[in-house]
C-alpha positions in Angstrom: 0.0 0.0 0.0 2.9 2.4 0.8 4.2 2.0 -2.7 0.9 2.8 -4.3 0.7 5.9 -2.1 4.2 7.0 -3.3 3.1 6.6 -6.9 0.0 8.7 -6.1 2.2 11.5 -4.6 4.4 11.5 -7.6 1.5 11.8 -10.1 1.5 15.2 -11.9 -2.0 16.7 -11.3 -1.0 20.2 -12.2 -0.3 19.4 -15.8 -3.2 17.1 -16.3 -6.0 18.8 -18.3 -8.4 16.0 -17.6 -8.0 16.5 -13.8 -8.5 20.2 -14.2 -11.8 19.6 -16.1 -12.8 17.0 -13.4 -12.3 19.6 -10.6 -13.8 22.5 -12.5 -16.9 20.3 -13.2 -17.7 19.9 -9.5 -20.6 22.1 -8.3 -20.4 23.8 -6.0 -16.6 24.1 -6.1 -15.1 22.2 -3.3 -13.3 24.1 -0.5 -9.5 23.8 -0.5 -9.6 21.4 2.4 -11.4 18.8 0.3 -9.3 19.0 -2.9 -6.9 16.2 -1.7 -9.9 13.9 -1.4 -11.0 14.7 -5.0 -7.4 14.1 -6.2 -7.5 10.6 -4.6 -10.9 9.8 -6.2 -9.7 11.0 -9.6 -6.5 9.0 -9.3 -8.4 5.8 -8.5 -10.9 6.5 -11.3 -8.3 7.3 -14.1 -5.0 5.9 -13.0 -5.1 3.0 -10.5 -8.5 1.3 -9.9 -7.0 -0.5 -6.9 -5.8 2.7 -5.2 -7.2 3.0 -1.6 -8.5 6.6 -1.2 -8.8 6.1 2.6 -5.2 5.0 3.1 -3.1 7.4 5.1 0.6 6.6 5.6 1.9 6.8 9.2 3.0 10.3 9.9 6.7 11.0 10.0 7.7 13.2 13.0 8.5 16.7 11.9 11.5 18.6 13.2 10.8 20.9 16.1 10.3 24.5 15.1 10.4 27.5 17.3 6.9 28.7 18.2 5.7 31.5 15.9 6.0 34.1 18.7 9.7 33.3 19.1 10.2 33.7 15.4 8.9 37.3 15.6 6.1 36.7 13.0 2.4 36.5 13.3 -0.1 35.4 10.6 -2.6 38.1 9.9 -4.4 36.9 6.7 -4.8 33.9 4.4 -6.7 34.1 1.2 -7.9 30.8 -0.4 -6.7 29.9 -3.9 -9.0 30.8 -6.7 -9.7 28.4 -9.6 -11.3 30.9 -11.9 -8.1 31.8 -13.8 -5.6 29.6 -15.6 -3.2 30.3 -12.7 -4.4 29.8 -9.1 -2.7 31.2 -6.0 -3.0 31.8 -2.3 -1.7 34.8 -0.3 -0.2 34.5 3.1 0.5 37.8 5.0 2.9 37.8 7.8 3.5 40.7 10.2 6.7 41.2 12.0 6.1 41.6 15.7 7.5 44.6 17.5 10.0 43.6 20.1 9.0 44.2 23.7 11.2 46.4 25.7 
């Protein structure tokens, strides 16, 4: 199962016109949080009929990072990607925190 998941992760969705039409045909458009689920369904439908859309690999521990406050940055805004144009993007705005005296 792990190997099939690796193949899924290596699949090029961004250059796949058929996938783009598949996602654009969903009404109402799915929120960003659901796109991964639709990718898995498309992959099973068009690439590997035995792919398990419910499979989640065991998580790998991530390296410890300093809390955001210690980095001196705070997140002030996130805009969701748009799918209306050929190119889709999201914007993350960070504000540098003032040092306390």
